[in-house]
C-alpha positions as a LaTeX table, in Angstrom:
\begin{tabular}{lrrr}
\hline
Residue & $x$ (\AA) & $y$ (\AA) & $z$ (\AA) \\
\hline
Met1 & $-51.12$ & $-151.84$ & 99.65 \\
Arg2 & $-49.75$ & $-153.32$ & 96.46 \\
Ser3 & $-49.24$ & $-152.45$ & 92.85 \\
Ile4 & $-47.92$ & $-154.41$ & 89.92 \\
His5 & $-45.90$ & $-153.04$ & 87.04 \\
Arg6 & $-47.78$ & $-153.48$ & 83.77 \\
Phe7 & $-44.98$ & $-155.62$ & 82.34 \\
Ala8 & $-44.97$ & $-157.78$ & 85.49 \\
Ala9 & $-48.69$ & $-158.30$ & 84.93 \\
Gly10 & $-47.75$ & $-159.39$ & 81.41 \\
Asp11 & $-45.15$ & $-161.79$ & 82.84 \\
Leu12 & $-47.86$ & $-163.32$ & 85.04 \\
Leu13 & $-50.31$ & $-163.63$ & 82.16 \\
Glu14 & $-47.68$ & $-165.19$ & 79.87 \\
Ala15 & $-46.67$ & $-167.79$ & 82.49 \\
Thr16 & $-50.30$ & $-168.59$ & 83.34 \\
Arg17 & $-51.14$ & $-169.11$ & 79.68 \\
Phe18 & $-48.11$ & $-171.39$ & 79.29 \\
Tyr19 & $-49.16$ & $-173.59$ & 82.23 \\
Lys20 & $-52.75$ & $-173.71$ & 81.03 \\
Arg21 & $-51.73$ & $-174.61$ & 77.46 \\
Glu22 & $-49.01$ & $-177.13$ & 78.34 \\
Val23 & $-50.37$ & $-178.77$ & 81.50 \\
Gly24 & $-53.94$ & $-177.63$ & 82.14 \\
Thr25 & $-56.16$ & $-175.24$ & 84.01 \\
Gly26 & $-55.48$ & $-176.82$ & 87.40 \\
Leu27 & $-51.75$ & $-176.11$ & 87.35 \\
Ala28 & $-52.31$ & $-172.64$ & 85.91 \\
Arg29 & $-54.64$ & $-171.90$ & 88.82 \\
Arg30 & $-52.08$ & $-173.25$ & 91.33 \\
Phe31 & $-49.46$ & $-170.97$ & 89.79 \\
Val32 & $-51.64$ & $-167.86$ & 90.15 \\
Asn33 & $-52.57$ & $-168.88$ & 93.70 \\
Glu34 & $-48.88$ & $-169.26$ & 94.60 \\
Phe35 & $-48.11$ & $-165.83$ & 93.14 \\
Glu36 & $-50.96$ & $-164.33$ & 95.20 \\
Arg37 & $-49.75$ & $-166.13$ & 98.33 \\
Ile38 & $-46.26$ & $-164.68$ & 97.90 \\
Val39 & $-47.57$ & $-161.14$ & 97.35 \\
Lys40 & $-49.79$ & $-161.41$ & 100.45 \\
Leu41 & $-46.77$ & $-162.64$ & 102.41 \\
Leu42 & $-44.81$ & $-159.60$ & 101.22 \\
Glu43 & $-47.66$ & $-157.29$ & 102.25 \\
Ala44 & $-47.69$ & $-158.82$ & 105.73 \\
Phe45 & $-43.89$ & $-158.94$ & 106.08 \\
Pro46 & $-42.41$ & $-156.41$ & 103.63 \\
Gly47 & $-38.89$ & $-156.63$ & 105.03 \\
Ile48 & $-38.71$ & $-160.42$ & 104.69 \\
Glu49 & $-35.93$ & $-160.22$ & 102.08 \\
Thr50 & $-32.78$ & $-158.10$ & 102.09 \\
Pro51 & $-32.80$ & $-155.23$ & 99.57 \\
Ser52 & $-30.13$ & $-155.03$ & 96.89 \\
Ser53 & $-28.07$ & $-151.89$ & 96.43 \\
Glu54 & $-30.82$ & $-150.65$ & 94.08 \\
Gly55 & $-33.50$ & $-151.18$ & 96.74 \\
Arg56 & $-35.02$ & $-154.17$ & 94.96 \\
Gln57 & $-35.89$ & $-157.37$ & 96.77 \\
Ser58 & $-36.70$ & $-160.82$ & 95.47 \\
Ile59 & $-38.44$ & $-163.95$ & 96.67 \\
Ser60 & $-38.94$ & $-167.27$ & 94.90 \\
Leu61 & $-42.25$ & $-168.99$ & 94.38 \\
Thr62 & $-42.60$ & $-172.42$ & 95.95 \\
Asp63 & $-42.94$ & $-175.32$ & 93.47 \\
Phe64 & $-42.51$ & $-173.05$ & 90.43 \\
Pro65 & $-39.25$ & $-171.79$ & 88.89 \\
Tyr66 & $-40.17$ & $-168.11$ & 89.17 \\
Thr67 & $-38.91$ & $-165.21$ & 91.25 \\
Val68 & $-40.90$ & $-162.12$ & 92.24 \\
Ile69 & $-38.78$ & $-158.98$ & 92.16 \\
Tyr70 & $-40.30$ & $-156.10$ & 94.06 \\
Arg71 & $-39.65$ & $-152.82$ & 95.79 \\
His72 & $-40.96$ & $-151.94$ & 99.25 \\
Thr73 & $-41.58$ & $-148.24$ & 99.69 \\
Gly74 & $-43.49$ & $-146.86$ & 102.66 \\
Asn75 & $-46.60$ & $-149.01$ & 102.92 \\
Glu76 & $-46.54$ & $-150.19$ & 99.30 \\
Ile77 & $-45.25$ & $-153.38$ & 97.70 \\
Arg78 & $-44.53$ & $-152.76$ & 94.02 \\
Val79 & $-44.10$ & $-155.96$ & 92.00 \\
Leu80 & $-41.66$ & $-155.10$ & 89.23 \\
Val81 & $-40.87$ & $-158.46$ & 87.60 \\
Leu82 & $-42.04$ & $-162.05$ & 87.63 \\
Arg83 & $-38.95$ & $-163.73$ & 86.20 \\
His84 & $-38.53$ & $-167.35$ & 85.18 \\
Gln85 & $-35.33$ & $-168.53$ & 86.85 \\
Ser86 & $-33.78$ & $-169.57$ & 83.53 \\
Arg87 & $-34.00$ & $-166.01$ & 82.17 \\
Ala88 & $-31.08$ & $-163.65$ & 82.20 \\
Pro89 & $-30.57$ & $-162.14$ & 85.67 \\
Asp90 & $-30.98$ & $-158.62$ & 84.27 \\
Tyr91 & $-34.44$ & $-159.36$ & 82.78 \\
Gly92 & $-36.75$ & $-156.49$ & 83.76 \\
Glu93 & $-33.96$ & $-154.57$ & 85.46 \\
Ser94 & $-35.07$ & $-151.21$ & 84.06 \\
Arg95 & $-38.58$ & $-151.47$ & 85.54 \\
Arg96 & $-39.43$ & $-149.03$ & 88.29 \\
\hline
\end{tabular}
């Protein structure tokens, strides 16, 4: 099971719009597909990354400079942040 924080959904939409506007629909679609692939990987292997002291985990997208920050609780993957790697490391830190 998965859920996505409403601001993380906004992060995804913002990045997708950027790729569509700057490069085209094809790359925007590849970006969304890569995000989906990573989330499915996390659902299949939720302990793939080591949790931080706050219980958050992160995994980078392949071919895109973005990191998915999530929390694994019980049988749920909760995507908290989709952060561009040039953003401040504390971006989205308050999201639960």
